[in-house]
C-alpha positions in Angstrom: -16.0 1.7 26.9 -14.8 -1.9 26.9 -17.0 -4.9 26.1 -15.7 -8.3 26.1 -17.9 -11.4 24.5 -16.7 -15.1 24.9 -16.9 -17.3 22.2 -16.3 -21.0 23.3 -14.7 -23.5 21.0 -17.2 -26.1 19.3 -16.1 -29.5 17.8 -17.3 -30.7 14.4 -19.9 -33.3 15.1 -21.4 -30.5 17.0 -20.9 -27.9 14.2 -22.6 -30.3 11.9 -26.2 -29.5 13.8 -26.1 -26.0 14.0 -28.8 -23.8 11.8 -27.8 -20.4 10.5 -28.4 -18.6 13.8 -26.2 -21.2 15.5 -23.6 -21.1 13.0 -23.2 -16.9 13.2 -23.4 -17.1 16.7 -20.5 -19.8 17.0 -18.2 -18.6 14.2 -19.0 -14.8 13.0 -18.6 -11.6 14.9 -20.5 -8.3 13.7 -20.4 -4.7 15.4 -17.0 -4.8 16.6 -16.2 -1.3 15.1 -18.7 1.1 17.2 -18.0 4.7 17.8 -16.2 5.5 21.3 -15.8 2.1 21.8 -13.5 -0.9 22.3 -15.3 -4.2 21.5 -13.4 -7.5 21.9 -14.0 -11.3 21.7 -12.1 -13.6 23.9 -12.3 -17.1 21.7 -11.1 -20.6 23.3 -9.5 -21.5 20.0 -5.9 -20.5 21.3 -7.0 -17.9 23.2 -7.1 -15.5 20.2 -8.8 -12.2 20.9 -10.0 -10.2 18.1 -12.0 -6.9 18.1 -12.4 -3.1 17.1 -11.2 0.0 18.9 -12.8 3.2 17.5 -11.4 6.3 19.4 -14.0 8.9 16.6 -11.2 11.8 17.9 -11.4 11.2 21.5 -8.6 8.8 23.3 -9.9 4.8 24.3 -7.2 3.2 26.5 -6.9 -0.6 26.8 -5.7 -1.7 30.1 -7.3 -4.5 32.4 -9.5 -7.2 30.6 -10.8 -9.1 33.5 -11.5 -12.3 31.0 -7.3 -12.5 30.3 -6.8 -12.9 34.4 -3.8 -10.1 34.7 -3.6 -7.0 35.9 -3.2 -5.2 32.3 -4.2 -6.7 28.9 -0.7 -7.2 27.8 1.3 -8.6 31.0 1.1 -12.3 29.7 0.0 -11.4 25.7 1.0 -9.8 22.4 -0.9 -7.7 20.0 -1.1 -7.0 16.4 -3.2 -3.7 15.3 -4.1 -2.6 11.7 -5.9 0.5 11.0 -8.5 -0.1 8.5 -9.5 3.5 8.6 -8.1 7.3 8.3 -5.0 8.1 10.3 -4.9 7.9 14.1 -2.3 7.1 16.5 -1.5 4.5 19.0 0.6 4.7 22.7 2.2 2.7 24.7 5.4 1.9 26.4 6.2 5.6 26.3 5.9 5.9 22.5 3.6 7.1 20.1 2.9 5.7 16.5 1.0 7.4 14.0 -0.7 4.7 12.1 -1.8 5.3 8.7 -4.8 3.1 6.3 -3.2 -0.5 6.7 -0.4 0.2 8.7 0.5 -2.5 11.4 1.9 -2.0 14.7 2.9 -4.8 16.5 3.4 -4.4 20.7 4.6 -7.3 22.4 4.3 -8.6 25.6 4.5 -6.2 29.2 4.0 -3.3 26.7 1.4 -2.0 29.4 -1.7 -0.1 28.7 -2.5 1.2 25.2 -4.1 4.3 23.9 -5.7 4.7 20.7 -6.7 8.3 19.5 -7.7 10.2 16.5 -9.8 8.8 13.3 -8.5 5.4 13.0 -10.8 2.3 12.9 -8.2 -0.4 14.7 -8.5 -4.0 14.6 -6.7 -6.2 17.3 -5.6 -9.5 16.9 -4.0 -10.7 20.3 -2.4 -14.4 21.5 -0.7 -15.4 24.8 2.8 -14.5 24.9 5.8 -16.0 26.7 8.6 -13.3 25.6 8.8 -9.8 24.8 10.1 -8.9 21.3 10.5 -5.9 20.1 7.9 -3.3 19.3 7.5 -2.8 15.2 5.3 -0.4 13.2 4.8 -1.3 9.4 3.6 0.1 6.6 2.5 -2.3 3.6 5.6 -1.5 1.6 7.3 -3.3 4.6 5.7 -6.5 4.1 6.8 -9.6 2.4 4.3 -9.5 -0.7 3.2 -12.8 -2.2 1.3 -13.1 -5.6 -1.1 -15.9 -6.0 -3.8 -17.3 -7.9 -4.7 -16.1 -11.4 -7.5 -14.1 -13.1 -8.6 -17.1 -14.9 -9.5 -18.5 -11.6 -10.9 -15.7 -10.2 -8.4 -15.4 -7.3 -6.1 -13.0 -8.6 -4.3 -11.6 -5.4 -1.3 -10.4 -3.5 -0.5 -11.4 0.0 1.0 -8.8 2.7 2.7 -11.0 5.4 3.6 -8.6 8.4 4.2 -10.4 11.4 5.7 -13.9 10.2 8.9 -16.2 11.0 10.5 -13.9 8.3 9.6 -10.5 9.2 8.2 -9.0 12.4 9.1 -11.6 15.7 6.5 -12.9 17.8 5.8 -15.9 20.4 3.0 -17.2 18.2 0.8 -14.5 16.3 1.1 -14.6 12.5 -0.8 -12.1 10.5 -1.2 -10.3 7.4 -3.8 -9.0 4.9 -5.2 -10.2 1.6 -5.7 -7.9 -1.5 -8.1 -9.2 -4.3 -7.1 -7.7 -7.7 -9.5 -6.4 -10.7 -11.9 -9.4 -11.6 -11.0 -11.7 -8.7 -13.5 -12.6 -5.9 -12.2 -15.9 -4.5 -9.7 -15.1 -1.4 -8.5 -18.9 -0.8 -9.5 -21.4 -3.5 -8.6 -24.6 -3.6 -9.3 -24.4 0.1 -7.0 -26.2 3.0 -7.0 -26.7 6.5 -4.2 -26.4 9.3 -4.7 -28.4 12.1 -2.2 -27.0 14.2 -3.5 -23.5 14.4 -6.6 -21.5 14.5 -7.6 -18.5 11.9 -9.5 -15.1 12.0 -10.8 -13.4 9.0 -11.4 -9.7 9.0 -13.1 -8.5 5.8 -13.4 -4.8 5.0 -13.6 -2.3 2.2 -16.5 -4.0 1.1 -19.6 -1.8 -0.1 -22.7 -1.7 2.3 -24.7 -3.2 -0.5 -22.2 -6.0 -0.9 -21.7 -9.2 0.7 -18.6 -12.3 1.0 -19.7 -16.0 1.2 -17.5 -17.4 3.4 -17.0 -21.2 3.8 -16.4 -22.9 6.6 -16.6 -26.1 8.2 -14.8 -29.9 7.6 -14.5 -30.2 3.8 -17.2 -32.9 3.4 -19.5 -31.1 5.4 -19.1 -27.5 4.8 -21.4 -24.5 5.9 -21.3 -21.1 4.9 -21.7 -17.5 6.5 -22.9 -14.2 4.8 -20.4 -11.5 5.7 -20.8 -8.1 5.6 -18.2 -5.0 5.6 -16.0 -5.2 8.6 -17.4 -8.8 9.9 -15.1 -11.6 11.1 -15.0 -15.0 10.9 -13.4 -17.0 13.2 -12.3 -20.5 12.0 -11.3 -23.4 14.2 -8.3 -25.9 13.2 -10.7 -28.2 11.6 -12.2 -25.8 9.2 -11.4 -24.6 5.9 -11.9 -21.0 5.6 -12.3 -19.4 1.7 -14.8 -16.8 0.5 -15.8 -15.3 -2.4 -17.2 -11.4 -2.7 -19.8 -9.7 -5.0 -17.8 -6.7 -5.1 -14.3 -6.0 -4.1 -12.9 -6.5 -0.6 -10.0 -7.0 0.9 -9.4 -9.2 4.1 -6.9 -9.1 7.2 -5.9 -12.8 8.2 -4.9 -13.8 11.4 -3.5 -16.9 13.3 -2.2 -18.4 16.7 -1.0 -21.9 17.5 1.3 -24.6 17.3 3.1 -23.6 14.3 4.1 -20.4 12.7 5.0 -21.6 9.3 3.0 -20.2 6.9 3.1 -22.9 4.4 2.0 -25.8 7.1 -1.2 -26.4 5.6 -2.9 -29.2 4.4 -4.6 -28.6 1.1 -8.1 -29.8 0.2 -8.5 -31.3 -3.5 -11.6 -29.5 -5.0 -13.6 -33.0 -5.3 -13.6 -33.9 -1.8 -15.8 -30.6 -0.9 -19.2 -31.3 0.0 
């Protein structure tokens, strides 16, 4: 079963007027991982598509998505697939890959239908593409690891970069995950902006009774979203994106837009946040 929801873009003045329900309707995605279903959200932020695929022991095939306007999903798109569950398989281009937890598969433009099977919980991140690069399967050990933050500031963390200019080649998709170390709760602080690309956050491995406070909005006009396990936050280019959890968690970040350089960001001094 395939379900696709469309999320339209919003400007900063309009976002300032939203109440809690409005913020969640426009920037929060819940329930993306349902047994036996493919649930996608087509965003109008750089045409990024995010969503979940849960075969639950059966086989699910992702092919035509009407919202893309093409015969098959990857005719003019590329996709990054992260498994956040038990081992499952992904098949495309006449090949089958076994993905363990926190392994990533990149599939290029023109890869054709994608089949999902096994006990995986697959997170999809897809952006428009103009060139067909190589399909690549990666484990966490293959990722470029960057250590940031400190225990003293509660943001000691390791960033695993999977799809990026110096790693797996893509047209515009940039993707990785961040793991918080013991005693740390902040995933990104001080905050930053990157006006040339949007970003999506998937929070996972969060206990059912814990939450993440996700901060968004312009630096001088911040808002928050309370995130549960496997919730997704959509961050427009004009918005900060940072969060703190009440318990341990991991999050996957994915970006699409004009510039793929990971360091292309504008830091926001703490005294400007309101």
